[in-house]
N, C-alpha and C positions, 0 to 999 in steps of 0.2 A: 375555212374549209381546206384542210390539207390533203394532198394526194400522196399516197404511199404505195409501197410494193411489198410483196412477199420476199423476204431477204434471200432465202435459199434458191430462189429462181436465178440468182446471179452466181451461183456456185458456192463452193466451200473455200473460205479464206481466213486469214487472221481477222480479228475484230476490226482492227484499224484499216486494213485493206478493203474489207467488205463495206464498211461505212463510207469510205472514199469513193468506191465504185458506184454505190447506189446514189450518193449525193451528186456525183458527176453526171449520172443518168437523168437527173432532173427531179428526183423524188425528195420529199421532205419528212417522211416518216416510214416506218416499217412494221411488218409483223415478223418477228424474229423467232425461229425455232433453232436454238443454238446447236442442238445435236445434228441438224441438217446443214448448218451454215458456217459454223465456227471450227477452224482447225483445232484439234486437241480435245474436242468434245464429241464423243461418238454415241453417247446415249444420254437421255435426259437425266438419268441417275448420276451422271458424271459431273454435273454442274456443281461448282463450289462457290463459296463466298469470294474467293480470289477471282474466279472467272467473271462473276457478276460485276465486280469492281472494274476489271479490265474492260469489259464490254461497255459499261456505263461511260468510262472515260473516253473510249474510242468514239462512241457515237456522239457524245457531247462535243468532241473536238470538231466534228463536221456539222454540228447543229442539226443532227438527224434524230428525230424523236422515235423512241421505241414505244409504239402505241400498244401493240399486243405482243406478249410473250406466248408463243405457240407451245402448248403442252398437251398434245393430243393423247388422251388416255381412253380406256374402255370403262366408263362409269356404270354400265348396266349389264356387264357380263354376269352369268349365273354362278360362276365359281367364286364363292365368297372371299376366299383367301386372296385370289388374284385381283378381285375387284377392290378390296381394301388396300392392297399394295398399290394399285393405280391411284387410289385416292391419296395415299401417303405421298406418292411422287408429285401429285398435283399440289398438295398443300406445301410441300418443300419448295416448289417452284413459285408459289405465292410469295414466299420470303425472298427468293432470288429476284422476282420481278420488282419487289419494293427496292431492293438494293441496286437494281439496274435503272430505276426510275421509270419502269414500264407502268402504264395505267391499268392494263387489263391482262389477265391470264385467260387464254382462250382454249376451248376444246369443243369437239363434236360429241355425239352421245351413243356410239356403238351401232354398227349396222344391224338392221332387222328386216327380214323379208317383208316387202310391201304387202304381201298377201297373208301375213301372219294373222291368225284368228284373234278375236278381241281379247280372249283370256291370256294369250301369250303376250300381246302388246301391253296389257295391263300389268302383268307380272314384271316385264322389263321396265315399265315406267316406275313401278314401286322400288325397284333396285336403283334406278336413276335418282329418284327422289331421296333415297337414303344416302347415296353418295354425295349429292349436291348439298344436303343439309350439313354433312361433315365438312365439305369444302367451304361452305358459307361461313361456318364458325371461324375457320382460319382467315378467310378474307376479311371478316369484320374486325378480327384482332389486329391484322396487319394494315388495314386501310386500303386494300387492293380490290379491284372489281373482278368478279368472275364473268367471263363472256361465253355464254353457251350458244352454240350455233345450231338452229333447227335445220335438219336435212331430210328430204322426203324419203330417203331409203334407210333412215335411222330410227332409233327409239323415239326421239323427239322430232316428230315428222310434220307437224301442222302448227299454224298459229294458235289454234284453240288449245292444243296440248301444251304449248309453250306458255300460254296465259295461265293455264292450270298450275303448271310447275311454279311459276313466279308467285301465284296467289297462295300456294300451299307452303312454300319455303319461307316466304315473307322476310326476305333479307334485302336491305337497301344496297347491298354489294353484289347482288345477282342481277345481271343485265344480259342482253342478247347481242349476238353478232348476226346481222342480216345479210345473207347471200342470196339474192333472188334466184340465181341459177340453181342453187342447191335445194330450193324449195319446190322445184318443178320435177315432175316425171315426164318422159316423152309424151305420154298420153294426156298430160294436164297442161301442156303449153297453151292450148287454145283457151284455157281458163285462167291464164296468168293474171289478168287484170283483177279478177275477183280475189285471187289468192293474195296478191300484193296489197290490195285495198284492205283485206281482212288483217293482214300483218300490221299495217299502219294503224288501223282503227283500234285494234285490240292491244297493240304493244308499242306504239310509236314512242311513248315517253320512256320506254325501257330499252330502246335500241341504242347501244353505245358506239358501235362501229359498223361500217358497211364494207362488205367484200364486193368488188365489182369485177365481173367477167361476163362473157357471153358464150352462147352455145349454138350449135346447129344440131339438127336431129338427122342421124344417118343410120339406116338399118334399125330404126326404132331404138337407137341409143344416143345419149348425149355426147357431143364431141366439141372440143374447144374451138373457138374462132375469135376473131378480133371484136372488140367491144362494139364497134359501130356496124358490124355486119351480121350479127346473129338474130335469133328469133325473139330475144327478149326486148321488149319495148320499155325503155327506161324513162319515158316522158313523165308519167305520173309520179314515179319515185323521185325524180329530181325536182319536179314541181313542189313536192312535199318537203324534200330536204332543204331546198332554198328558202322555203317559207318557215319551216319549223326547226331545222337542224343545221343552221349556218356554220356551226363550229365542229361538225362531225368529221371524222377522218374517213377517207375513202381509200381502201387498200386494194390495189390491183392484184388479183389472184391469177396464178398461172402465167406470169410474165414470160414472154418469149423475146430473145435477143434480137430477132429479125423484125419484130413488129411493135415493140413496146413504145416507141416514139409515136406511132399512130394511135395507140391506145391512150397515151398521155395527152395527146392533142385532142382526142375525142372528149376526154374527161374535162379538159380545160374549156372546151366549147360548151359542154353541158353545164358547168358551174359558172361560166362567164356571164350568164344572163343577170346574175345578181351576186357579185362576188365581193368578199370583204378584204381583199388585198394580199392574200397569201401567194397568188400566182401573178 
């Protein structure tokens, strides 16, 4: 079980400098969004084969795994031309991920009003499914995993809908990124145990990567806080991870320079109950 970080939380640098900074901070893997983290890459459209090779060499030099290539697109917007352009960008990045040695290309699924009527949500889901089918074709061709992240405020907003998407797309290269904080709304925090249990029971075998962070609820809104201090109870999740997912990557989301060591130590304690030697 390796612990990693979101690379752009450490700022924008050359690939070599960034890899060194993150490794020195104590992490062993990353989620990398090059357009947010690498000097000279300002948009995901700008990534070239040369960039991919330079990034791969730099991260290998520091023995730092690129677990997820972050390629956040809008796969369920209603403008067909823009949506298909987003899909094209994602499929291009599947190739870049392969060249970088990244395991997963990750995205969320477009914001959608949590009060959207059933008909609107179903229409957005249909667009998402169409996009993912196209993305999965490229993923299967290149041997790279698509990591879709369910988010309570987005099109793919529940474990049940995520299960439906996987069942209908039917691709072995379609997996999930599980971020417990992103599955909750302020009003659903009290039901987190049932939500997380459903995620594990319906989708446990299909979860490829974990995002780890914690939240407080302030003025009925979610706010970042240290992993050990928020409203999310990770006990059940880590019991399951240690029992069933000993090799999964845990990626700290929203790393803060003034507190990441506390978060890293908290995670080491959580995995230390049954650890396979990475830390």
